[in-house]
C-alpha positions, 0 to 999 in steps of 0.5 A: 129188336127191342120195342120202345115202350117209354112214350110218356118219358119221351114226350116229357123229354121233348116238351122240356127240351122244346121249351128250353129252346123256344123261350130264348128264341122268343126273347131274341125276337122281342129284342130284335124287334125292339132293336129295329124300332130304336134304330128307326127312331134314333139312327145316330145312336146306332152303336149304343143301341147295338151294344145294348142289344149285344149285352142282352144277347150275351145274357140270353145265350149264357142263360140258355147254355146253363139251362141246356147243361142242366137239362143234359146233366139231369137226363144223362145216364149214370 
């Protein structure tokens, strides 16, 4: 069995991946909190508020996908 010795690189890998996942999660939490607050104040504008949140969610998902693809391409073995 081969002993694993690259702990520094593994730690960097895990930290970068965690940041790529945690930042979009916080953005979605912030967006959801704003959505609930606006729905409480303006319940008659629910469809407009939901569409506004939807477009932000699409943007967050697209940017997260691009970041994860860049992460994959950077670390993949050639």
